[in-house]
VOPAGU-2260 file (C-alpha; in pm, 1 decimal, decimal comma):
REM VOPAGU-2260
SITE   aa  ch    i         X         Y         Z
SITE  MET   A    0   -9023,1   15762,1    -164,4
SITE  MET   A    1   -8798,5   16035,9     -15,8
SITE  GLU   A    2   -8854,5   16382,0    -147,5
SITE  THR   A    3   -8586,6   16507,1    -376,4
SITE  LYS   A    4   -8416,0   16844,2    -352,1
SITE  THR   A    5   -8192,5   17076,3    -549,5
SITE  TYR   A    6   -7843,3   17109,3    -401,2
SITE  TYR   A    7   -7595,7   17381,8    -499,0
SITE  PHE   A    8   -7234,7   17306,4    -405,3
SITE  ILE   A    9   -6995,7   17601,2    -354,7
SITE  GLY   A   10   -6651,6   17450,7    -440,4
SITE  ILE   A   11   -6800,1   17136,3    -602,5
SITE  LYS   A   12   -6459,0   17016,7    -738,4
SITE  GLY   A   13   -6304,9   16962,0    -398,1
SITE  THR   A   14   -6242,7   16587,5    -341,4
SITE  GLY   A   15   -6494,5   16536,4     -57,6
SITE  MET   A   16   -6743,1   16779,4    -219,5
SITE  ALA   A   17   -6733,8   16596,6    -550,7
SITE  SER   A   18   -6788,9   16265,0    -378,7
SITE  LEU   A   19   -7089,3   16401,2    -185,1
SITE  ALA   A   20   -7236,8   16563,3    -501,0
SITE  ARG   A   21   -7225,1   16222,2    -676,7
SITE  ILE   A   22   -7394,1   16057,0    -374,3
SITE  LEU   A   23   -7683,2   16309,3    -362,9
SITE  HIS   A   24   -7721,1   16296,2    -745,3
SITE  ASP   A   25   -7736,0   15915,9    -747,0
SITE  LYS   A   26   -8020,8   15936,0    -498,9
SITE  GLY   A   27   -8235,5   16133,0    -748,7
SITE  ASN   A   28   -8168,7   16487,2    -628,8
SITE  THR   A   29   -8086,9   16777,0    -871,4
SITE  VAL   A   30   -7718,3   16866,8    -809,8
SITE  LEU   A   31   -7513,9   17151,1    -950,6
SITE  GLY   A   32   -7239,1   17375,6    -823,6
SITE  SER   A   33   -6956,6   17625,6    -886,8
SITE  ASP   A   34   -6579,5   17631,1    -873,9
SITE  ILE   A   35   -6260,0   17768,0   -1036,1
SITE  GLU   A   36   -6230,2   17713,8   -1406,7
SITE  LYS   A   37   -5891,9   17529,2   -1386,5
SITE  GLU   A   38   -5949,3   17161,8   -1470,1
SITE  THR   A   39   -5920,1   16912,9   -1179,4
SITE  PHE   A   40   -5924,4   16532,6   -1176,4
SITE  THR   A   41   -6268,5   16530,3    -998,2
SITE  GLN   A   42   -6434,5   16724,3   -1286,6
SITE  GLY   A   43   -6468,6   16451,3   -1547,8
SITE  PRO   A   44   -6676,3   16209,4   -1333,0
SITE  LEU   A   45   -6905,5   16498,4   -1225,5
SITE  LEU   A   46   -6972,6   16606,5   -1584,7
SITE  LYS   A   47   -7015,4   16244,6   -1686,3
SITE  ALA   A   48   -7284,6   16204,4   -1426,6
SITE  GLY   A   49   -7464,4   16508,0   -1578,4
SITE  ILE   A   50   -7377,7   16741,7   -1283,9
SITE  LYS   A   51   -7346,8   17102,1   -1402,0
SITE  ILE   A   52   -7035,1   17299,7   -1299,7
SITE  LEU   A   53   -7054,0   17677,0   -1328,2
SITE  PRO   A   54   -6803,0   17961,7   -1270,8
SITE  PHE   A   55   -6858,2   18135,4    -932,4
SITE  ASP   A   56   -7139,8   18390,6    -974,1
SITE  PRO   A   57   -7404,4   18496,1    -710,2
SITE  ALA   A   58   -7662,3   18498,0   -1001,5
SITE  ASN   A   59   -7630,7   18105,3   -1005,1
SITE  LEU   A   60   -7835,2   18083,9    -687,5
SITE  LYS   A   61   -8210,2   18030,3    -725,0
SITE  ALA   A   62   -8506,2   17998,1    -488,0
SITE  GLY   A   63   -8566,5   17646,2    -350,7
SITE  MET   A   64   -8189,0   17547,0    -348,1
SITE  THR   A   65   -8013,2   17398,2     -48,7
SITE  VAL   A   66   -7656,5   17531,9     -45,7
SITE  ILE   A   67   -7356,7   17308,6      62,9
SITE  LYS   A   68   -7045,4   17517,0     128,7
SITE  GLY   A   69   -6695,8   17372,9      87,4
SITE  ASN   A   70   -6447,0   17388,7     377,4
SITE  ALA   A   71   -6226,6   17632,0     187,1
SITE  PHE   A   72   -6498,4   17897,4     160,9
SITE  SER   A   73   -6575,0   18155,6     428,8
SITE  ASP   A   74   -6902,1   18348,8     492,9
SITE  ASP   A   75   -6779,4   18649,2     298,6
SITE  HIS   A   76   -6773,1   18457,5     -33,7
SITE  PRO   A   77   -7010,4   18637,7    -274,2
SITE  GLU   A   78   -7224,1   18319,8    -332,1
SITE  VAL   A   79   -7255,6   18256,0      42,7
SITE  GLN   A   80   -7358,9   18615,6      95,9
SITE  GLN   A   81   -7618,3   18586,4    -181,0
SITE  ALA   A   82   -7756,6   18261,4     -40,3
SITE  LYS   A   83   -7796,7   18426,4     306,1
SITE  LYS   A   84   -7963,7   18727,5     143,1
SITE  MET   A   85   -8213,5   18493,9     -28,5
SITE  GLY   A   86   -8268,8   18304,8     298,1
SITE  LEU   A   87   -8157,6   17966,5     140,6
SITE  PRO   A   88   -8065,7   17682,9     378,8
SITE  ILE   A   89   -7680,4   17662,7     397,7
SITE  LEU   A   90   -7493,3   17354,0     520,1
SITE  THR   A   91   -7125,1   17320,1     561,1
SITE  TYR   A   92   -6965,7   17015,4     396,3
SITE  PRO   A   93   -6931,0   16825,5     733,3
SITE  GLU   A   94   -7293,3   16904,2     821,3
SITE  ALA   A   95   -7411,2   16770,1     482,9
SITE  VAL   A   96   -7205,8   16448,5     535,9
SITE  GLU   A   97   -7340,3   16412,3     895,5
SITE  ASN   A   98   -7699,3   16412,7     748,1
SITE  GLU   A   99   -7601,5   16086,8     562,6
SITE  VAL   A  100   -7420,1   15952,1     879,0
SITE  VAL   A  101   -7717,5   15973,3    1111,7
SITE  ASN   A  102   -7971,3   15836,9     858,3
SITE  HIS   A  103   -7788,9   15503,9     791,4
SITE  THR   A  104   -7585,5   15231,0     962,6
SITE  SER   A  105   -7268,2   15436,2     923,3
SITE  ILE   A  106   -6902,9   15346,2     938,0
SITE  GLY   A  107   -6646,6   15627,9     954,8
SITE  ILE   A  108   -6288,5   15536,8     872,1
SITE  ALA   A  109   -6021,9   15748,5    1044,7
SITE  GLY   A  110   -5639,9   15715,3    1067,0
SITE  ALA   A  111   -5324,0   15898,4     968,3
SITE  HIS   A  112   -5265,1   15634,6     693,1
SITE  GLY   A  113   -5482,7   15382,6     519,1
SITE  LYS   A  114   -5811,2   15566,1     533,6
SITE  THR   A  115   -5878,2   15578,1     156,5
SITE  SER   A  116   -5768,7   15215,5      94,2
SITE  THR   A  117   -5983,6   15081,9     380,4
SITE  THR   A  118   -6282,3   15297,0     290,1
SITE  ALA   A  119   -6262,6   15171,5     -68,0
SITE  LEU   A  120   -6225,9   14811,9      44,6
SITE  LEU   A  121   -6519,7   14824,0     289,0
SITE  SER   A  122   -6739,9   15002,7      31,8
SITE  HIS   A  123   -6666,6   14743,1    -235,3
SITE  VAL   A  124   -6736,2   14452,0      -1,3
SITE  LEU   A  125   -7059,0   14583,7     158,5
SITE  ALA   A  126   -7201,1   14721,9    -169,6
SITE  ALA   A  127   -7188,0   14375,0    -324,1
SITE  VAL   A  128   -7392,5   14232,4     -37,5
SITE  GLU   A  129   -7630,1   14514,3      77,0
SITE  PRO   A  130   -7744,1   14856,9     -68,0
SITE  THR   A  131   -7448,6   15083,4      32,9
SITE  SER   A  132   -7355,7   15450,9     -27,3
SITE  TYR   A  133   -7001,4   15557,4      17,7
SITE  LEU   A  134   -6785,6   15864,7      19,7
SITE  ILE   A  135   -6408,8   15818,5     -43,9
SITE  GLY   A  136   -6169,8   16111,3       2,2
SITE  ASP   A  137   -6024,0   16098,8    -350,3
SITE  GLY   A  138   -6336,6   16230,0    -521,1
SITE  VAL   A  139   -6524,3   15897,4    -550,4
SITE  GLY   A  140   -6876,7   15878,3    -419,7
SITE  LYS   A  141   -7178,1   15662,2    -495,2
SITE  GLY   A  142   -7534,1   15683,0    -364,6
SITE  SER   A  143   -7763,8   15383,6    -353,5
SITE  ALA   A  144   -8140,4   15404,1    -322,2
SITE  GLY   A  145   -8274,6   15234,4      -6,6
SITE  ASP   A  146   -7915,1   15209,0     127,9
SITE  ARG   A  147   -7860,8   15031,3     457,2
SITE  PHE   A  148   -7495,2   15131,5     500,8
SITE  PHE   A  149   -7301,7   15456,3     461,1
SITE  VAL   A  150   -6926,5   15415,5     453,0
SITE  PHE   A  151   -6714,2   15735,7     460,5
SITE  GLU   A  152   -6366,1   15863,4     516,9
SITE  ALA   A  153   -6345,3   16065,9     833,6
SITE  ASP   A  154   -6043,7   16297,8     810,6
SITE  GLU   A  155   -5869,5   16415,0    1128,4
SITE  TYR   A  156   -5708,5   16717,7     957,8
SITE  ARG   A  157   -5821,5   17039,0    1132,5
SITE  ASP   A  158   -6052,6   16811,8    1337,9
SITE  HIS   A  159   -6296,6   16772,7    1045,8
SITE  PHE   A  160   -6408,1   16440,8    1172,0
SITE  LEU   A  161   -6547,5   16588,5    1491,8
SITE  ALA   A  162   -6856,9   16676,7    1295,9
SITE  TYR   A  163   -6957,2   16308,9    1277,0
SITE  HIS   A  164   -7147,9   16067,9    1503,4
SITE  PRO   A  165   -7126,2   15732,6    1321,1
SITE  ASP   A  166   -7251,4   15388,8    1441,8
SITE  TYR   A  167   -6901,3   15238,6    1397,2
SITE  ALA   A  168   -6548,4   15375,8    1354,5
SITE  ILE   A  169   -6244,1   15208,9    1210,6
SITE  MET   A  170   -5918,3   15362,2    1337,5
SITE  THR   A  171   -5626,0   15239,2    1129,2
SITE  ASN   A  172   -5349,4   15414,3    1329,9
SITE  ILE   A  173   -5269,9   15743,8    1513,5
SITE  ASP   A  174   -4958,6   15928,7    1390,8
SITE  PHE   A  175   -4825,5   16275,2    1420,8
SITE  ASP   A  176   -4904,6   16406,1    1071,2
SITE  HIS   A  177   -5024,0   16761,7     973,9
SITE  PRO   A  178   -4758,8   16937,4    1195,5
SITE  ASP   A  179   -4910,2   17264,5    1060,0
SITE  TYR   A  180   -5220,6   17196,8    1274,3
SITE  PHE   A  181   -5147,4   16948,2    1555,8
SITE  LYS   A  182   -4894,3   17040,4    1827,8
SITE  ASP   A  183   -4773,0   16681,0    1897,2
SITE  ILE   A  184   -4880,7   16317,0    1906,8
SITE  ASP   A  185   -5085,5   16372,5    2231,4
SITE  ASP   A  186   -5279,9   16645,6    2052,0
SITE  VAL   A  187   -5364,4   16408,9    1767,6
SITE  ARG   A  188   -5455,5   16121,4    2022,2
SITE  ALA   A  189   -5692,8   16363,2    2204,3
SITE  SER   A  190   -5871,1   16442,4    1875,0
SITE  PHE   A  191   -5914,6   16068,6    1801,9
SITE  GLU   A  192   -6045,0   16001,5    2148,8
SITE  THR   A  193   -6306,4   16295,4    2112,5
SITE  TYR   A  194   -6413,7   16140,3    1779,1
SITE  GLY   A  195   -6430,9   15795,2    1951,9
SITE  ARG   A  196   -6667,0   15929,1    2211,7
SITE  GLN   A  197   -6909,0   16031,8    1943,5
SITE  VAL   A  198   -6924,3   15671,8    1804,1
SITE  LYS   A  199   -7258,2   15499,7    1889,4
SITE  LYS   A  200   -7193,9   15118,7    1867,5
SITE  ALA   A  201   -6830,4   15009,3    1845,5
SITE  ILE   A  202   -6472,8   15097,0    1736,8
SITE  PHE   A  203   -6237,3   14872,2    1549,2
SITE  ALA   A  204   -5876,0   14972,1    1603,2
SITE  TRP   A  205   -5534,9   14843,8    1503,2
SITE  GLY   A  206   -5399,3   14652,0    1803,1
SITE  ASP   A  207   -5025,7   14737,4    1755,8
SITE  ASP   A  208   -5080,5   15108,5    1786,8
SITE  ALA   A  209   -4990,2   15215,8    2141,1
SITE  ASN   A  210   -5200,1   15536,6    2119,4
SITE  LEU   A  211   -5506,8   15342,5    2008,0
SITE  ARG   A  212   -5456,5   15103,7    2296,6
SITE  LYS   A  213   -5505,0   15398,9    2529,8
SITE  LEU   A  214   -5846,2   15498,2    2391,5
SITE  ASP   A  215   -6082,7   15596,6    2674,3
SITE  VAL   A  216   -6429,3   15585,4    2514,5
SITE  ASP   A  217   -6784,3   15485,6    2597,5
SITE  VAL   A  218   -6835,2   15198,3    2342,3
SITE  PRO   A  219   -6657,3   14859,6    2303,7
SITE  VAL   A  220   -6318,2   14880,5    2123,5
SITE  TYR   A  221   -6229,2   14567,6    1929,4
SITE  TYR   A  222   -5864,5   14548,3    1830,6
SITE  TYR   A  223   -5753,6   14384,7    1509,9
SITE  GLY   A  224   -5416,1   14260,3    1406,4
SITE  THR   A  225   -5173,2   13961,8    1423,7
SITE  GLY   A  226   -5109,8   13949,4    1795,3
SITE  GLU   A  227   -5264,1   13716,6    2046,2
SITE  LYS   A  228   -5421,1   14005,8    2243,7
SITE  ASP   A  229   -5615,0   14115,2    1933,0
SITE  ASP   A  230   -5985,9   14036,8    1921,0
SITE  PHE   A  231   -5995,5   14000,8    1535,0
SITE  ARG   A  232   -5679,1   13816,7    1432,8
SITE  ALA   A  233   -5501,7   13705,0    1112,9
SITE  GLU   A  234   -5309,3   13377,9    1158,5
SITE  ASN   A  235   -5115,6   13147,7     923,5
SITE  ILE   A  236   -5042,4   13438,3     692,5
SITE  LYS   A  237   -4899,1   13340,5     350,8
SITE  ARG   A  238   -4771,5   13626,4     138,7
SITE  THR   A  239   -4688,4   13560,3    -223,8
SITE  PRO   A  240   -4649,3   13757,5    -539,7
SITE  ALA   A  241   -5015,0   13687,0    -609,7
SITE  GLY   A  242   -5138,1   13841,8    -281,9
SITE  SER   A  243   -5202,9   13722,3      76,5
SITE  THR   A  244   -5402,4   13443,6     234,7
SITE  TYR   A  245   -5479,2   13408,1     604,7
SITE  ASP   A  246   -5705,6   13250,4     869,7
SITE  ALA   A  247   -5929,7   13505,0    1044,0
SITE  TYR   A  248   -6052,2   13461,6    1403,2
SITE  PHE   A  249   -6275,3   13650,6    1627,1
SITE  LYS   A  250   -6153,0   13563,8    1981,1
SITE  ASP   A  251   -6142,3   13178,3    1955,6
SITE  GLN   A  252   -6390,5   13148,7    1668,9
SITE  LYS   A  253   -6256,4   13086,6    1324,3
SITE  LEU   A  254   -6433,0   13305,6    1063,1
SITE  GLY   A  255   -6270,9   13139,9     762,1
SITE  THR   A  256   -5972,0   13157,0     532,8
SITE  PHE   A  257   -5953,6   13469,1     330,5
SITE  THR   A  258   -5747,9   13578,5      20,4
SITE  ILE   A  259   -5678,7   13926,1     -92,3
SITE  HIS   A  260   -5496,5   14025,6    -419,2
SITE  LEU   A  261   -5335,0   14319,4    -239,7
SITE  TYR   A  262   -4984,0   14362,5    -117,4
SITE  GLY   A  263   -4802,5   14451,0     212,4
SITE  GLU   A  264   -4894,9   14375,5     571,6
SITE  HIS   A  265   -5111,0   14693,2     586,1
SITE  SER   A  266   -5350,1   14537,7     331,0
SITE  ILE   A  267   -5407,6   14235,7     556,6
SITE  LEU   A  268   -5482,0   14471,9     839,4
SITE  ASN   A  269   -5720,8   14680,8     632,9
SITE  SER   A  270   -5908,1   14366,0     527,2
SITE  LEU   A  271   -5939,5   14245,0     891,3
SITE  ALA   A  272   -6103,7   14577,3     987,4
SITE  VAL   A  273   -6352,2   14514,5     700,7
SITE  LEU   A  274   -6419,0   14164,1     822,0
SITE  ALA   A  275   -6477,4   14300,5    1178,7
SITE  VAL   A  276   -6751,8   14542,0    1056,9
SITE  ALA   A  277   -6917,1   14271,4     845,2
SITE  TYR   A  278   -6910,2   14026,2    1136,2
SITE  MET   A  279   -7070,8   14272,3    1379,6
SITE  GLU   A  280   -7347,8   14351,1    1126,9
SITE  HIS   A  281   -7413,8   13979,2    1061,9
SITE  VAL   A  282   -7317,5   14004,5     696,4
SITE  ASP   A  283   -7268,6   13662,0     534,2
SITE  MET   A  284   -6900,4   13565,9     565,2
SITE  ASP   A  285   -6894,6   13354,8     243,3
SITE  GLN   A  286   -7006,3   13659,0      50,0
SITE  ILE   A  287   -6745,4   13869,3     221,7
SITE  LYS   A  288   -6477,6   13616,1     130,5
SITE  LYS   A  289   -6573,4   13631,4    -232,5
SITE  GLU   A  290   -6573,3   14015,0    -249,1
SITE  LEU   A  291   -6239,5   14051,0     -69,8
SITE  ALA   A  292   -6079,1   13830,4    -337,7
SITE  ASN   A  293   -6239,4   14044,3    -610,4
SITE  PHE   A  294   -6091,2   14379,8    -499,0
SITE  HIS   A  295   -5792,9   14523,0    -688,9
SITE  GLY   A  296   -5709,2   14847,5    -527,2
SITE  VAL   A  297   -5760,4   15225,7    -541,4
SITE  LYS   A  298   -5617,6   15479,1    -778,1
SITE  ARG   A  299   -5287,7   15646,6    -664,3
SITE  ARG   A  300   -5248,3   15356,7    -408,3
SITE  PHE   A  301   -4989,4   15116,5    -557,0
SITE  SER   A  302   -5128,6   15173,5    -912,3
SITE  GLU   A  303   -4917,9   14973,7   -1155,0
SITE  THR   A  304   -4829,2   15033,5   -1523,9
SITE  ASP   A  305   -4599,8   14832,1   -1755,5
SITE  VAL   A  306   -4387,0   15046,2   -1974,6
SITE  ALA   A  307   -4104,3   14917,3   -2188,5
SITE  GLY   A  308   -4014,5   14630,4   -1951,4
SITE  ASP   A  309   -4029,5   14843,2   -1636,7
SITE  LYS   A  310   -4298,6   14826,4   -1369,5
SITE  LEU   A  311   -4398,0   15181,0   -1279,6
SITE  ILE   A  312   -4588,6   15226,1    -951,7
SITE  ASP   A  313   -4782,4   15542,3    -867,6
SITE  ASP   A  314   -4852,1   15592,3    -494,6
SITE  TYR   A  315   -4984,0   15874,3    -274,5
SITE  ALA   A  316   -4734,0   15788,3       9,0
SITE  HIS   A  317   -4607,1   16103,4     165,4
SITE  HIS   A  318   -4539,0   16005,0     524,4
SITE  PRO   A  319   -4258,4   15767,1     639,9
SITE  ASN   A  320   -4495,9   15488,0     747,3
SITE  GLU   A  321   -4670,1   15502,5     404,8
SITE  ILE   A  322   -4346,7   15485,2     221,5
SITE  LYS   A  323   -4241,9   15185,8     434,0
SITE  ALA   A  324   -4572,9   15010,1     348,0
SITE  THR   A  325   -4535,5   15086,0     -25,0
SITE  ILE   A  326   -4183,1   14952,4     -52,8
SITE  ASP   A  327   -4286,5   14650,4     153,2
SITE  ALA   A  328   -4574,7   14583,7     -94,5
SITE  ALA   A  329   -4332,7   14615,2    -395,3
SITE  ARG   A  330   -4093,1   14361,9    -232,2
SITE  GLN   A  331   -4379,6   14116,1    -182,4
SITE  LYS   A  332   -4513,1   14143,8    -533,8
SITE  PHE   A  333   -4184,2   14168,6    -716,4
SITE  PRO   A  334   -3928,1   13974,6    -500,6
SITE  ASP   A  335   -3671,6   13947,6    -777,2
SITE  LYS   A  336   -3666,2   14303,8    -912,2
SITE  GLU   A  337   -3458,4   14609,9    -824,1
SITE  VAL   A  338   -3674,8   14873,9    -649,1
SITE  VAL   A  339   -3608,3   15237,5    -739,4
SITE  ALA   A  340   -3784,7   15510,7    -540,5
SITE  VAL   A  341   -3859,4   15856,2    -675,5
SITE  PHE   A  342   -3989,5   16069,8    -392,4
SITE  GLN   A  343   -4137,2   16412,7    -384,3
SITE  PRO   A  344   -4142,5   16561,6     -32,4
SITE  HIS   A  345   -4481,3   16717,3      40,7
SITE  THR   A  346   -4464,2   17031,1     254,8
SITE  TYR   A  347   -4161,8   17180,4     427,3
SITE  SER   A  348   -4314,7   17132,4     775,6
SITE  ARG   A  349   -4372,4   16757,6     721,0
SITE  LEU   A  350   -4015,9   16705,3     588,5
SITE  ALA   A  351   -3867,3   16900,2     877,9
SITE  ALA   A  352   -4063,5   16705,7    1131,5
SITE  TYR   A  353   -3962,8   16365,0     989,4
SITE  ILE   A  354   -3647,6   16402,4     795,7
SITE  ASP   A  355   -3467,5   16109,4     976,2
SITE  ASP   A  356   -3766,1   15883,4     937,6
SITE  PHE   A  357   -3792,5   15963,8     570,9
SITE  ALA   A  358   -3425,0   15884,0     523,0
SITE  LYS   A  359   -3461,9   15551,8     707,3
SITE  THR   A  360   -3766,3   15427,5     523,8
SITE  LEU   A  361   -3661,4   15539,3     176,6
SITE  SER   A  362   -3326,1   15357,7     231,1
SITE  ARG   A  363   -3530,3   15030,6     202,4
SITE  ALA   A  364   -3530,4   15086,3    -173,8
SITE  ASP   A  365   -3224,4   14988,5    -379,8
SITE  LYS   A  366   -3183,1   15340,3    -521,0
SITE  VAL   A  367   -3350,4   15671,2    -421,5
SITE  TYR   A  368   -3413,1   15984,5    -621,3
SITE  VAL   A  369   -3547,9   16304,1    -450,3
SITE  THR   A  370   -3738,1   16582,7    -631,1
SITE  SER   A  371   -3772,2   16936,6    -501,7
SITE  ILE   A  372   -4028,0   16995,5    -226,1
SITE  PHE   A  373   -4386,3   17039,8    -325,9
SITE  ALA   A  374   -4504,7   17337,8    -112,8
SITE  SER   A  375   -4861,0   17365,7       4,0
SITE  ILE   A  376   -5090,9   17664,2     -28,1
SITE  ARG   A  377   -5032,8   17732,1     345,3
SITE  GLU   A  378   -4650,4   17738,7     334,7
SITE  LYS   A  379   -4434,9   17854,8      46,4
SITE  SER   A  380   -4089,2   17803,7     206,7
SITE  GLY   A  381   -3917,7   17653,7     504,5
SITE  SER   A  382   -3587,5   17585,8     680,0
SITE  VAL   A  383   -3533,1   17248,8     511,6
SITE  SER   A  384   -3447,9   17143,8     153,5
SITE  SER   A  385   -3467,7   16825,3     -52,8
SITE  GLU   A  386   -3079,5   16828,4     -55,5
SITE  ASP   A  387   -3092,8   16783,8     328,5
SITE  LEU   A  388   -3291,7   16458,4     281,8
SITE  GLU   A  389   -3049,5   16342,5      12,8
SITE  ALA   A  390   -2757,2   16392,3     244,6
SITE  LYS   A  391   -2908,0   16141,4     488,0
SITE  ILE   A  392   -2966,0   15866,3     232,5
SITE  PRO   A  393   -2644,4   15693,5     103,1
SITE  GLY   A  394   -2617,5   15690,8    -271,1
SITE  SER   A  395   -2933,4   15896,0    -334,9
SITE  GLU   A  396   -2952,9   16168,6    -592,3
SITE  GLY   A  397   -3165,5   16470,5    -682,0
SITE  ILE   A  398   -3387,6   16449,9    -988,2
SITE  ASP   A  399   -3597,3   16712,0   -1177,1
SITE  MET   A  400   -3793,6   16726,0   -1509,4
SITE  ASP   A  401   -3473,2   16796,1   -1702,1
SITE  SER   A  402   -3274,6   16496,5   -1553,5
SITE  ILE   A  403   -3561,1   16238,1   -1556,4
SITE  ASP   A  404   -3346,2   16039,4   -1811,7
SITE  LYS   A  405   -3133,9   15918,4   -1508,1
SITE  LEU   A  406   -3409,7   15659,1   -1474,3
SITE  SER   A  407   -3352,6   15516,2   -1819,4
SITE  GLN   A  408   -3056,5   15314,0   -1692,8
SITE  TYR   A  409   -3289,5   15067,5   -1510,8
SITE  HIS   A  410   -3428,6   14764,2   -1699,6
SITE  ASP   A  411   -3680,9   14521,2   -1567,4
SITE  ALA   A  412   -3693,5   14724,8   -1243,3
SITE  VAL   A  413   -3975,6   14849,9   -1026,8
SITE  VAL   A  414   -3979,3   15235,3   -1032,5
SITE  ILE   A  415   -4205,7   15376,7    -753,4
SITE  PHE   A  416   -4321,4   15739,2    -788,0
SITE  MET   A  417   -4430,0   15857,0    -435,6
SITE  GLY   A  418   -4585,0   16174,6    -308,2
SITE  ALA   A  419   -4901,8   16381,1    -254,3
SITE  GLY   A  420   -4810,4   16679,5    -472,4
SITE  ASP   A  421   -4763,9   16666,3    -848,6
SITE  ILE   A  422   -4528,2   16370,8    -869,6
SITE  GLU   A  423   -4734,1   16234,5   -1157,6
SITE  LYS   A  424   -4572,4   16489,7   -1397,3
SITE  TYR   A  425   -4240,6   16321,5   -1340,6
SITE  GLU   A  426   -4391,0   15978,2   -1403,5
SITE  ASP   A  427   -4565,5   16103,8   -1721,0
SITE  LYS   A  428   -4231,5   16251,2   -1849,3
SITE  PHE   A  429   -4054,9   15923,8   -1778,6
SITE  LYS   A  430   -4325,0   15723,0   -1960,8
SITE  GLU   A  431   -4274,4   15956,9   -2256,5
SITE  LEU   A  432   -3902,8   15884,6   -2257,2
SITE  LEU   A  433   -3959,4   15506,6   -2237,2
SITE  ASN   A  434   -4216,7   15507,9   -2515,8
SITE  LYS   A  435   -3963,9   15672,6   -2748,6
């Protein structure tokens, strides 16, 4: 029996921190922490698990605690100073995650897009077959006693993933995102390569990504995709409104025929990466087949609601490639319906860096509405506006909370709300209108 500890999280409501808190709590430790009093979506599940959340106060800290400090907090935070004064062990969030990484067969999922969906799918599949703990970047975490596997999202932003040394890495793609941190695509690729050199057993990478094909690392790289040069391949793909079915191969060996009730080509690729890990770890393929067919997606990734005859889809897509994937998925699932996109640009720097790509991918919808830009904490203004994006998309219009009734003209349509800011408030307002 492992000895249990008392963990105190500074910034416990952060998405990664909340996930980690739930893992350590599930393993029998005492977990509590502090944060701002404003309610966040991570709060409910923590409270439901019996994890106490306190307002920031140095008096919260007690002898015997191990402190875990969120990425947003510096050493001059009063609670950090108090912990130092008391001589308590202090771990940063990445150091605490790395403790889990090195003590299990670990798989770190990295990529500009598809991290959360792939992490969730791999967690679901492995957890049904073997004891598995997992940490997903949207506040979801689960610890399992006697766990063999640890599956976690490894985020490239500000090089956070360089804290980790997993057994395996999945790399879904390399893209120039986060222009507030990375200089250019080569800068991003260099970070992925550094992370790749810290992997102990193997990397599974998407074969169509030119930057991933250039990886210079010390472990085998197995490419997955639909091309003949890929090691893990999907062939005979059939995409229908019920999902996708394909034959999976490793080199010349057929692994079986697999079905997923997920949409878009990216979902097929994500499931191939999951198959690759399971195959390398000698997990029973028949069980994998069953669990892939049982999985129905992640919140804020193509989440569907039916309201008054319309299909509303909520999606976190905030980069051109993610928008393309989401519209592609909607066309597969609803081939006969009109597709209406409501997009909230997320950060001035990202919109400025990709304005033409945003225009091109959004134009795949039948009609596009653009809200004002959701600014980040790091940048309050910029040289670009949502009107600049509208000007590049024929027939598009601006929309705000007062003009949301523009969407009422669509009947039996698919309305996709996309963005990483507070796009959900627009969707909620529209649902209210429809329900009247």
